[in-house]
Every structure is written in structure tokens, then in C-alpha cells.
ZAPAZA-65521 format. One line per field, with one value per atom (N, C-alpha, C): residue number from 1; residue in one letter; atom name; x, z, y. Coordinates in pm, whole numbers, padded with zeros to 5 digits, m for minus. Layout:
N
num = NUM  ... .
residuo = A  ... .
atomo = CA  ... .
px = X  ... .
pz = Z  ... .
py = Y  ... .
END
This chain:
222
num = 1  1  1  2  2  2  3  3  3  4  4  4  5  5  5  6  6  6  7  7  7  8  8  8  9  9  9  10  10  10  11  11  11  12  12  12  13  13  13  14  14  14  15  15  15  16  16  16  17  17  17  18  18  18  19  19  19  20  20  20  21  21  21  22  22  22  23  23  23  24  24  24  25  25  25  26  26  26  27  27  27  28  28  28  29  29  29  30  30  30  31  31  31  32  32  32  33  33  33  34  34  34  35  35  35  36  36  36  37  37  37  38  38  38  39  39  39  40  40  40  41  41  41  42  42  42  43  43  43  44  44  44  45  45  45  46  46  46  47  47  47  48  48  48  49  49  49  50  50  50  51  51  51  52  52  52  53  53  53  54  54  54  55  55  55  56  56  56  57  57  57  58  58  58  59  59  59  60  60  60  61  61  61  62  62  62  63  63  63  64  64  64  65  65  65  66  66  66  67  67  67  68  68  68  69  69  69  70  70  70  71  71  71  72  72  72  73  73  73  74  74  74  75  75  75  76  76  76  77  77  77  78  78  78  79  79  79  80  80  80  81  81  81  82  82  82  83  83  83  84  84  84  85  85  85  86  86  86  87  87  87  88  88  88  89  89  89  90  90  90  91  91  91  92  92  92  93  93  93  94  94  94  95  95  95  96  96  96  97  97  97  98  98  98  99  99  99  100  100  100  101  101  101  102  102  102  103  103  103  104  104  104  105  105  105  106  106  106  107  107  107  108  108  108  109  109  109  110  110  110  111  111  111  112  112  112  113  113  113  114  114  114  115  115  115  116  116  116  117  117  117  118  118  118  119  119  119  120  120  120  121  121  121  122  122  122  123  123  123  124  124  124  125  125  125  126  126  126  127  127  127  128  128  128  129  129  129  130  130  130  131  131  131  132  132  132  133  133  133  134  134  134  135  135  135  136  136  136  137  137  137  138  138  138  139  139  139  140  140  140  141  141  141  142  142  142  143  143  143  144  144  144  145  145  145  146  146  146  147  147  147  148  148  148  149  149  149  150  150  150  151  151  151  152  152  152  153  153  153  154  154  154  155  155  155  156  156  156  157  157  157  158  158  158  159  159  159  160  160  160  161  161  161  162  162  162  163  163  163  164  164  164  165  165  165  166  166  166  167  167  167  168  168  168  169  169  169  170  170  170  171  171  171  172  172  172  173  173  173  174  174  174  175  175  175  176  176  176  177  177  177  178  178  178  179  179  179  180  180  180  181  181  181  182  182  182  183  183  183  184  184  184  185  185  185  186  186  186  187  187  187  188  188  188  189  189  189  190  190  190  191  191  191  192  192  192  193  193  193  194  194  194  195  195  195  196  196  196  197  197  197  198  198  198  199  199  199  200  200  200  201  201  201  202  202  202  203  203  203  204  204  204  205  205  205  206  206  206  207  207  207  208  208  208  209  209  209  210  210  210  211  211  211  212  212  212  213  213  213  214  214  214  215  215  215  216  216  216  217  217  217  218  218  218  219  219  219  220  220  220  221  221  221  222  222  222 .
residuo = M  M  M  G  G  G  G  G  G  D  D  D  I  I  I  S  S  S  F  F  F  E  E  E  S  S  S  P  P  P  A  A  A  G  G  G  A  A  A  I  I  I  G  G  G  A  A  A  W  W  W  R  R  R  A  A  A  E  E  E  P  P  P  M  M  M  S  S  S  A  A  A  P  P  P  R  R  R  G  G  G  A  A  A  I  I  I  V  V  V  V  V  V  V  V  V  Q  Q  Q  E  E  E  I  I  I  F  F  F  G  G  G  V  V  V  N  N  N  A  A  A  H  H  H  I  I  I  R  R  R  A  A  A  V  V  V  A  A  A  D  D  D  R  R  R  F  F  F  A  A  A  A  A  A  E  E  E  G  G  G  Y  Y  Y  V  V  V  A  A  A  L  L  L  A  A  A  P  P  P  A  A  A  Y  Y  Y  F  F  F  D  D  D  A  A  A  V  V  V  E  E  E  R  R  R  G  G  G  V  V  V  E  E  E  L  L  L  G  G  G  Y  Y  Y  D  D  D  Q  Q  Q  A  A  A  G  G  G  V  V  V  A  A  A  R  R  R  G  G  G  R  R  R  D  D  D  L  L  L  A  A  A  Q  Q  Q  A  A  A  V  V  V  G  G  G  L  L  L  E  E  E  R  R  R  A  A  A  A  A  A  S  S  S  I  I  I  T  T  T  A  A  A  A  A  A  A  A  A  A  A  A  R  R  R  L  L  L  L  L  L  G  G  G  E  E  E  E  E  E  G  G  G  L  L  L  K  K  K  T  T  T  G  G  G  I  I  I  V  V  V  G  G  G  F  F  F  C  C  C  W  W  W  G  G  G  G  G  G  T  T  T  V  V  V  A  A  A  L  L  L  L  L  L  G  G  G  N  N  N  T  T  T  R  R  R  L  L  L  G  G  G  L  L  L  P  P  P  A  A  A  S  S  S  S  S  S  Y  Y  Y  Y  Y  Y  G  G  G  A  A  A  R  R  R  N  N  N  V  V  V  P  P  P  F  F  F  L  L  L  D  D  D  E  E  E  P  P  P  L  L  L  R  R  R  A  A  A  P  P  P  I  I  I  Q  Q  Q  F  F  F  H  H  H  F  F  F  G  G  G  A  A  A  D  D  D  D  D  D  P  P  P  S  S  S  I  I  I  P  P  P  A  A  A  E  E  E  A  A  A  V  V  V  D  D  D  A  A  A  H  H  H  R  R  R  A  A  A  K  K  K  Q  Q  Q  P  P  P  G  G  G  A  A  A  E  E  E  V  V  V  Y  Y  Y  V  V  V  Y  Y  Y  P  P  P  G  G  G  A  A  A  G  G  G  H  H  H  A  A  A  F  F  F  N  N  N  R  R  R  D  D  D  I  I  I  D  D  D  P  P  P  A  A  A  H  H  H  Y  Y  Y  R  R  R  P  P  P  E  E  E  A  A  A  A  A  A  R  R  R  L  L  L  A  A  A  H  H  H  Q  Q  Q  R  R  R  T  T  T  M  M  M  R  R  R  L  L  L  F  F  F  A  A  A  D  D  D  T  T  T  L  L  L  G  G  G .
atomo = N  CA  C  N  CA  C  N  CA  C  N  CA  C  N  CA  C  N  CA  C  N  CA  C  N  CA  C  N  CA  C  N  CA  C  N  CA  C  N  CA  C  N  CA  C  N  CA  C  N  CA  C  N  CA  C  N  CA  C  N  CA  C  N  CA  C  N  CA  C  N  CA  C  N  CA  C  N  CA  C  N  CA  C  N  CA  C  N  CA  C  N  CA  C  N  CA  C  N  CA  C  N  CA  C  N  CA  C  N  CA  C  N  CA  C  N  CA  C  N  CA  C  N  CA  C  N  CA  C  N  CA  C  N  CA  C  N  CA  C  N  CA  C  N  CA  C  N  CA  C  N  CA  C  N  CA  C  N  CA  C  N  CA  C  N  CA  C  N  CA  C  N  CA  C  N  CA  C  N  CA  C  N  CA  C  N  CA  C  N  CA  C  N  CA  C  N  CA  C  N  CA  C  N  CA  C  N  CA  C  N  CA  C  N  CA  C  N  CA  C  N  CA  C  N  CA  C  N  CA  C  N  CA  C  N  CA  C  N  CA  C  N  CA  C  N  CA  C  N  CA  C  N  CA  C  N  CA  C  N  CA  C  N  CA  C  N  CA  C  N  CA  C  N  CA  C  N  CA  C  N  CA  C  N  CA  C  N  CA  C  N  CA  C  N  CA  C  N  CA  C  N  CA  C  N  CA  C  N  CA  C  N  CA  C  N  CA  C  N  CA  C  N  CA  C  N  CA  C  N  CA  C  N  CA  C  N  CA  C  N  CA  C  N  CA  C  N  CA  C  N  CA  C  N  CA  C  N  CA  C  N  CA  C  N  CA  C  N  CA  C  N  CA  C  N  CA  C  N  CA  C  N  CA  C  N  CA  C  N  CA  C  N  CA  C  N  CA  C  N  CA  C  N  CA  C  N  CA  C  N  CA  C  N  CA  C  N  CA  C  N  CA  C  N  CA  C  N  CA  C  N  CA  C  N  CA  C  N  CA  C  N  CA  C  N  CA  C  N  CA  C  N  CA  C  N  CA  C  N  CA  C  N  CA  C  N  CA  C  N  CA  C  N  CA  C  N  CA  C  N  CA  C  N  CA  C  N  CA  C  N  CA  C  N  CA  C  N  CA  C  N  CA  C  N  CA  C  N  CA  C  N  CA  C  N  CA  C  N  CA  C  N  CA  C  N  CA  C  N  CA  C  N  CA  C  N  CA  C  N  CA  C  N  CA  C  N  CA  C  N  CA  C  N  CA  C  N  CA  C  N  CA  C  N  CA  C  N  CA  C  N  CA  C  N  CA  C  N  CA  C  N  CA  C  N  CA  C  N  CA  C  N  CA  C  N  CA  C  N  CA  C  N  CA  C  N  CA  C  N  CA  C  N  CA  C  N  CA  C  N  CA  C  N  CA  C  N  CA  C  N  CA  C  N  CA  C  N  CA  C  N  CA  C  N  CA  C  N  CA  C  N  CA  C  N  CA  C  N  CA  C  N  CA  C  N  CA  C  N  CA  C  N  CA  C  N  CA  C  N  CA  C  N  CA  C  N  CA  C  N  CA  C  N  CA  C  N  CA  C  N  CA  C  N  CA  C  N  CA  C  N  CA  C  N  CA  C  N  CA  C  N  CA  C  N  CA  C  N  CA  C  N  CA  C  N  CA  C  N  CA  C  N  CA  C  N  CA  C  N  CA  C  N  CA  C  N  CA  C  N  CA  C  N  CA  C  N  CA  C  N  CA  C  N  CA  C .
px = 00983  00852  00758  00810  00702  00723  00649  00672  00562  00600  00517  00391  00289  00146  00103  m00013  m00103  m00240  m00325  m00470  m00516  m00647  m00726  m00807  m00802  m00866  m00937  m01014  m01081  m00949  m00835  m00745  m00652  m00692  m00628  m00552  m00469  m00391  m00289  m00279  m00184  m00098  00032  00129  00110  00179  00185  00290  00339  00418  00329  00318  00240  00324  00310  00395  00315  00340  00248  00314  00232  00275  00330  00401  00441  00320  00221  00117  m00026  m00130  m00257  m00266  m00319  m00322  m00413  m00367  m00466  m00558  m00517  m00591  m00505  m00541  m00462  m00433  m00339  m00319  m00265  m00336  m00283  m00195  m00073  00044  00047  00031  00035  00182  00229  00345  00364  00495  00523  00516  00574  00579  00684  00771  00867  00842  00727  00694  00699  00674  00703  00849  00919  01070  01105  01238  01295  01236  01233  01169  01021  00936  00797  00782  00862  00877  00896  00988  01029  00932  00864  00758  00652  00611  00510  00551  00690  00747  00735  00748  00748  00601  00508  00375  00344  00390  00366  00437  00561  00630  00545  00449  00357  00234  00207  00095  m00006  00022  m00079  m00037  m00119  m00109  m00083  00009  00051  00051  m00021  m00031  00005  00101  00151  00127  00017  00007  00075  00129  00208  00110  00080  m00024  00022  00140  00182  00159  00152  00141  m00003  m00090  m00197  m00157  m00030  00023  00144  00230  00374  00418  00435  00463  00627  00620  00749  00833  00766  00846  00904  01032  01106  01199  01179  01263  01341  01473  01551  01499  01560  01526  01581  01643  01723  01616  01671  01578  01513  01566  01508  01397  01446  01319  01206  01226  01110  01018  01081  01014  00931  00995  00936  00833  00842  00748  00620  00650  00535  00443  00525  00450  00364  00413  00346  00215  00237  00144  00012  00061  m00046  m00113  m00031  m00102  m00195  m00162  m00252  m00369  m00363  m00469  m00523  m00569  m00606  m00759  m00839  m00947  m00928  m00825  m00791  m00722  m00625  m00570  m00670  m00773  m00885  m00956  m00967  m01016  m00935  m00804  m00719  m00711  m00706  m00743  m00847  m00962  m01096  m01073  m00989  m00982  m00894  m00798  m00698  m00763  m00852  m00927  m01032  m01090  m01191  m01113  m01010  m00923  m00895  m00864  m00835  m00952  m01055  m01176  m01238  m01215  m01274  m01187  m01087  m01034  m01047  m01142  m01208  m01124  m01041  m00942  m01020  m01009  m01033  m00926  m00944  m00841  m00839  m00722  m00675  m00599  m00561  m00457  m00379  m00244  m00151  m00074  m00045  00016  00104  00191  00305  00321  00328  00329  00214  00224  00131  00020  00077  00009  m00074  m00029  m00092  m00229  m00249  m00374  m00457  m00398  m00480  m00532  m00448  m00501  m00628  m00617  m00747  m00858  m00842  m00952  m01003  m00904  m00944  m01052  m01023  m01113  m01248  m01245  m01365  m01448  m01387  m01462  m01489  m01404  m01413  m01432  m01419  m01435  m01332  m01209  m01083  m01039  m01001  m00912  m00789  m00731  m00617  m00540  m00401  m00290  m00229  m00231  m00178  m00068  00039  00173  00192  00207  00239  00196  00050  m00016  m00051  00048  00054  m00080  m00153  m00243  m00407  m00389  m00508  m00605  m00559  m00663  m00787  m00792  m00901  m01014  m00971  m01067  m01105  m01079  m01087  m01249  m01333  m01469  m01554  m01476  m01545  m01545  m01665  m01688  m01598  m01539  m01463  m01564  m01526  m01607  m01521  m01424  m01350  m01253  m01192  m01085  m00967  m00904  m00782  m00690  m00562  m00455  m00389  m00345  m00261  m00136  m00008  00129  00185  00246  00315  00439  00541  00677  00650  00697  00684  00748  00850  00947  00940  00818  00776  00728  00824  00778  00662  00630  00519  00399  00382  00257  00272  00227  00244  00151  00167  00108  m00062  m00079  m00232  m00304  m00217  m00288  m00298  m00206  m00232  m00347  m00366  m00463  m00609  m00601  m00732  m00774  m00674  m00703  m00788  m00733  m00801  m00929  m00962  m01076  m01180  m01148  m01244  m01272  m01180  m01173  m01146  m01249  m01223  m01213  m01259  m01259  m01134  m01047  m00920  m00799  m00707  m00603  m00493  m00446  m00355  m00229  m00115  00019  00119  00198  00284  00427  00527  00662  00765  00809  00888  01033  01107  01244  01234  01106  01091  01034  01083  01017  00948  00947  00864  00944  00876  00931  01024  00988  01051  01071  00977  00972  01066  01111  01187  01332  01342  01476  01592  01569  01693  01735  01677  01715  01762  01897  01933  01915  01883  01844  01710  01614  01498  01463  01509  01479  01485  01401  01403  01348  01463  01420  01311  01333  01236  01094  01081  00950  00899  00964  00925  00893  00961  00931  00779  00772  00638  00541  00531  00432  00392  00501  00473  00390  00435  00368  00218  00200  00061  m00022  00037  m00019  m00061  00033  00011  m00101  m00119  m00220  m00346  m00365  m00478  m00517  m00431  m00472  m00494  m00442  m00483  m00634  m00663  m00791  m00898  m00861  m00957  m00972  m00861  m00855  m00818  m00762  m00737  m00589 .
pz = 00972  01002  00905  00766  00669  00557  00474  00386  00260  00157  00029  00049  m00009  m00034  m00164  m00201  m00304  m00265  m00345  m00330  m00460  m00463  m00585  m00586  m00714  m00729  m00858  m00889  m01022  m01132  m01094  m01200  m01202  m01129  m01141  m01015  m01005  m00874  m00858  m00731  m00714  m00590  m00610  m00509  m00419  m00278  m00191  m00075  00010  00103  00225  00303  00435  00555  00638  00754  00866  00993  01092  01214  01307  01445  01533  01629  01724  01825  01834  01924  01846  01922  01858  01784  01653  01572  01620  01596  01636  01531  01408  01284  01166  01068  00941  00840  00779  00670  00539  00450  00312  00271  00239  00203  00056  m00026  m00169  m00208  m00289  m00359  m00445  m00455  m00544  m00691  m00785  m00910  m00940  m00818  m00830  m00782  m00763  m00734  m00599  m00532  m00404  m00390  m00372  m00360  m00196  m00187  m00032  00047  m00017  00050  00115  00006  00057  00135  00126  00222  00347  00371  00493  00553  00479  00525  00571  00525  00555  00692  00699  00835  00959  00912  01022  01089  00996  01047  01121  01080  01183  01302  01302  01442  01528  01469  01545  01591  01539  01606  01504  01359  01260  01163  01126  01007  00875  00800  00680  00556  00460  00332  00237  00149  00028  m00096  m00157  m00280  m00389  m00480  m00596  m00708  m00702  m00820  m00961  m00970  m01111  m01161  m01076  m01107  m01219  m01197  m01298  m01447  m01470  m01616  m01619  m01522  m01519  m01382  m01372  m01236  m01173  m01054  m00994  m01020  m01052  m01078  m00942  m00957  m00862  m00933  m00925  m01005  m00910  m00977  m00918  m00934  m00885  m00880  m01000  m01089  m01199  m01292  m01409  m01512  m01581  m01603  m01653  m01555  m01441  m01348  m01339  m01344  m01340  m01465  m01586  m01698  m01728  m01680  m01669  m01580  m01457  m01354  m01403  m01470  m01518  m01630  m01698  m01811  m01737  m01651  m01567  m01489  m01424  m01356  m01449  m01571  m01667  m01719  m01728  m01798  m01686  m01561  m01453  m01452  m01443  m01420  m01292  m01242  m01128  m01079  m01184  m01159  m01129  m01196  m01174  m01046  m01005  m00891  m00770  m00796  m00689  m00663  m00767  m00753  m00676  m00700  m00627  m00477  m00454  m00306  m00241  m00321  m00256  m00224  m00305  m00278  m00154  m00157  m00035  00092  00079  00205  00244  00151  00181  00250  00204  00264  00408  00427  00565  00655  00593  00688  00695  00604  00643  00753  00791  00928  01036  01032  01140  01174  01070  01115  01041  01150  01090  01010  00864  00773  00740  00716  00671  00559  00501  00374  00387  00330  00317  00185  00128  m00011  m00045  m00136  m00160  m00317  m00354  m00484  m00570  m00659  m00729  m00635  m00533  m00429  m00341  m00329  m00263  m00314  m00455  m00519  m00502  m00500  m00474  m00341  m00231  m00096  m00097  m00158  m00172  m00218  m00338  m00382  m00276  m00198  m00115  00000  00017  00107  00043  m00076  m00125  m00190  m00250  m00309  m00199  m00095  00004  00157  00172  00323  00401  00363  00450  00502  00622  00675  00594  00564  00459  00493  00461  00472  00331  00284  00137  00115  00072  00083  m00074  m00102  m00224  m00348  m00351  m00455  m00555  m00682  m00764  m00859  m00848  m00926  m00871  m00755  m00664  m00722  m00780  m00816  m00872  m00990  m01055  m00976  m00845  m00766  m00652  m00637  m00507  m00492  m00608  m00597  m00539  m00517  m00484  m00310  m00253  m00117  m00045  00070  00165  00249  00264  00342  00487  00505  00639  00658  00757  00799  00689  00649  00579  00594  00568  00569  00456  00396  00294  00347  00284  00326  00190  00196  00073  00122  00036  00048  m00014  00067  00001  m00117  m00144  m00258  m00360  m00367  m00463  m00599  m00708  m00814  m00899  m00868  m00924  m00868  m00755  m00683  m00643  m00738  m00711  m00595  m00549  m00411  m00458  m00586  m00622  m00609  m00635  m00624  m00472  m00394  m00237  m00196  m00242  m00209  m00250  m00362  m00418  m00305  m00246  m00163  m00041  00005  00127  00089  m00041  m00086  m00116  m00165  m00205  m00102  00006  00091  00223  00277  00396  00531  00517  00639  00651  00542  00559  00631  00683  00741  00613  00593  00484  00554  00535  00590  00481  00486  00407  00479  00428  00513  00433  00527  00450  00453  00336  00314  00248  00211  00162  00031  m00043  m00193  m00203  m00331  m00345  m00286  m00249  m00189  m00073  00028  00127  00237  00218  00323  00270  00151  00089  00159  00260  00336  00275  00172  00107  m00012  m00020  m00142  m00074  m00055  00009  m00082  m00196  m00285  m00255  m00199  m00167  m00016  00060  00198  00280  00355  00451  00592  00686  00811  00881  00910  00989  00947  00834  00768  00752  00731  00739  00874  00984  01098  01156  01116  01159  01089  00964  00878  00940  00973  01032  01171  01254  01378  01355  01253  01234  01172  01085  01031  01129  01220  01333  01418  01437  01518  01452  01317  01234  01265  01242  01256  01387  01489  01632  01668  01610  01624  01548  01429  01356  01356  01382  01381  01531  01595  01748  01768 .
py = m01494  m01433  m01468  m01443  m01454  m01565  m01590  m01708  m01683  m01757  m01748  m01830  m01770  m01837  m01806  m01861  m01835  m01831  m01733  m01737  m01708  m01743  m01736  m01598  m01533  m01401  m01406  m01304  m01293  m01279  m01237  m01231  m01362  m01464  m01587  m01616  m01711  m01741  m01627  m01571  m01484  m01511  m01517  m01517  m01401  m01425  m01349  m01378  m01265  m01282  m01270  m01368  m01364  m01361  m01258  m01254  m01254  m01358  m01369  m01301  m01258  m01209  m01318  m01293  m01396  m01434  m01360  m01402  m01370  m01385  m01374  m01235  m01243  m01118  m01018  m00884  m00776  m00762  m00789  m00776  m00818  m00754  m00811  m00666  m00670  m00545  m00603  m00562  m00583  m00482  m00530  m00443  m00442  m00322  m00319  m00257  m00320  m00300  m00168  m00123  m00012  m00080  m00018  m00081  m00171  m00215  m00312  m00451  m00482  m00602  m00622  m00756  m00790  m00828  m00716  m00758  m00760  m00751  m00756  m00645  m00543  m00408  m00452  m00471  m00481  m00627  m00710  m00831  m00767  m00690  m00635  m00548  m00466  m00383  m00483  m00597  m00684  m00737  m00791  m00825  m00739  m00585  m00526  m00494  m00504  m00480  m00623  m00733  m00855  m00851  m00775  m00749  m00661  m00579  m00491  m00552  m00688  m00751  m00797  m00774  m00791  m00900  m00979  m01062  m00958  m00969  m00876  m00964  m00937  m01008  m00912  m00944  m00858  m00934  m00900  m00982  m00936  m01034  m00994  m00959  m00840  m00794  m00825  m00820  m00830  m00993  m01066  m01221  m01219  m01116  m01127  m01124  m01062  m01074  m01131  m01130  m01203  m01228  m01360  m01413  m01377  m01379  m01366  m01241  m01126  m01014  m00931  m00917  m00839  m00745  m00609  m00515  m00443  m00400  m00290  m00153  m00061  00083  00167  00091  00172  00206  00278  00316  00202  00083  m00025  m00067  m00088  m00137  m00039  00087  00184  00148  00156  00159  00013  m00090  m00217  m00209  m00163  m00158  m00070  00018  00113  00037  m00033  m00124  m00234  m00280  m00402  m00347  m00213  m00164  m00117  m00073  m00037  m00169  m00270  m00396  m00443  m00442  m00500  m00414  m00264  m00178  m00172  m00054  m00036  m00107  m00132  m00200  m00358  m00409  m00555  m00562  m00463  m00451  m00457  m00381  m00365  m00504  m00586  m00706  m00800  m00796  m00863  m00833  m00709  m00661  m00713  m00719  m00775  m00923  m00993  m01147  m01158  m01078  m01085  m01036  m00952  m00901  m01012  m01070  m01165  m01291  m01338  m01450  m01419  m01292  m01252  m01245  m01188  m01191  m01313  m01420  m01548  m01617  m01555  m01600  m01514  m01428  m01363  m01244  m01199  m01081  m00948  m00851  m00708  m00673  m00604  m00587  m00433  m00407  m00268  m00278  m00164  m00178  m00058  m00089  00006  00016  00101  00096  00203  00169  00281  00303  00443  00462  00417  00321  00276  00207  00136  00079  00180  00309  00405  00435  00425  00431  00305  00206  00067  00070  00129  00158  00242  00355  00443  00365  00302  00209  00098  00050  m00036  00009  00155  00209  00235  00308  00342  00230  00128  00019  m00095  m00115  m00220  m00190  m00048  m00022  m00029  m00078  m00097  00027  00027  00152  00152  00265  00281  00360  00353  00448  00444  00555  00565  00653  00600  00660  00715  00831  00901  00829  00818  00780  00872  00872  00975  00950  00845  00817  00854  00922  00920  01019  01129  01242  01197  01104  01082  01002  00949  00869  00959  01069  01150  01174  01162  01188  01068  00956  00829  00859  00838  00855  00758  00801  00723  00625  00514  00419  00383  00437  00400  00523  00528  00611  00601  00705  00696  00805  00783  00871  00868  00999  01030  01083  01020  01083  01113  01233  01284  01361  01344  01422  01561  01653  01800  01831  01757  01767  01660  01600  01499  01561  01547  01611  01543  01425  01352  01395  01460  01501  01645  01732  01886  01912  02031  02095  02103  02121  02128  01986  01883  01740  01722  01771  01737  01827  01945  02036  01977  01901  01831  01729  01659  01560  01621  01743  01795  01864  01920  01975  01862  01752  01648  01544  01548  01433  01494  01582  01668  01580  01446  01371  01290  01302  01238  01284  01219  01272  01303  01417  01454  01497  01435  01469  01498  01603  01648  01655  01603  01574  01670  01778  01863  01777  01819  01761  01627  01573  01433  01450  01344  01329  01211  01170  01041  00922  00819  00693  00712  00804  00836  00727  00632  00516  00412  00415  00297  00300  00238  00242  00163  00093  00036  00106  00237  00325  00465  00481  00599  00713  00710  00836  00880  00798  00843  00848  00759  00727  00863  00899  01004  00946  00917  00834  00908  01044  01106  01093  01123  01130  00987  00889  00753  00702  00739  00713  00773  00896  00978  00906  00886  00843  00696  00615  00475  00497  00582  00606  00627  00726  00774  00667  00590  00457  00347  00330  00251  00285  00413  00473  00458  00462  00442  00297  00191  00070  00015  00085  00063  00112  00206  00265  00205  00138  00074  m00079  m00134  m00282  m00343  m00277  m00333  m00317 .
END
């Protein structure tokens, strides 16, 4: 269903996984990776959105500093992923998102954005900077950007047991962005959508968050 492409951005040539629906697309979704690169899990996430009727484009954001990164979920992968995310930076990530959205827009596709972990904050910036409808999953870096005005509908999804996002951070989302949908999933922690990682995956939370995300995109993209 998907395949590798490349597109130009202010950060240079960026690889991406692009998944196509079987029929005329309802719209397009930029899928933003965790700190582990565009690995098998992120490609599968993109393929799932394509199966729901959307063109799904998952840019390899780390290509801005190192090409072809796919990391595991062990301590070494986490440490390397954090270093790469810092090297890319959220501002450069926002510019890559803008290039991806422009590519899809030139094809006449209404575009939204979904992101996970580091990508959850990139998704927030896709909303406030670019006006993309957004679904942000457990973005631990969101709080410094919550004073930026929303420009489209947005959802925030958090695990109630996520140690990286304390309750006061979730409360800040509600206080600073009263127009947003903020969901907290009992019994779920960080990365509850990562279905290839049994230590973190919580199927009921993932199912409900996906249903809500698809409702958002159906309402805003078609």
C-alpha cells in the first residue's frame, strides 16, 4: 500500500513513506514520527490511515541531520532518538511539515496532521503555524507552545499514567487551549498507541483515540 518517496524542504531533501488509499482520497494526513524515525510502526500507522481513505505521508524528519534512521525501543534507541530530535529541532521540523503539507495541497488534497511523542508537538505546531487540523498524541514538549493560537480543530491524547506528562501539564492544555479536545486514557501511559511494543501498548486506549482522530479528520477533511 505504501512506498518510499522524497520531497524538497527548507532542510533539504527529505525521504518519506507515502501510503495511498484504494479509491479516490478523502484528503491527506501528515504522519509525524516518534523519536525512533520512520520505522515499521510508523509505516504501519500511515498504511492504516490509507486504508481509511486518506493519502498518508510520513516524512523522515531526521533526514535533515542523518538519513535513513530507524531505531529500536531500547535504551540506546531512546538516547540516540533524543539526540537526533534535538539536532533537528522543532522549528526545522515545522518547516519540513510545511513542505509536506504544501506538496499534498498542490495535489488538491485537504490536509491534516497526526503526531506521536516528539511528533505530537510537531502536530501542535502544524496547527498553530500552518492551520492544519491536528491530532496530537502524548506530546511531552507541548507546554511551551500552548500560548500560540489554534488555527484549526485539534485533539490532544494523553495516558493518565504517563510520567513524562504530569497532570498539571494536561491541565495547562485545558486552561490555555479551551477550544481543544483533551482526552486522558485511564490505565495508559506514554506511547499507548505503539502496538508493536507490548510494554507500552494499551489496545483499548489506542482504539478509542484512533476513533476520535478519524472523527476529527472526517469532520475537517472529508
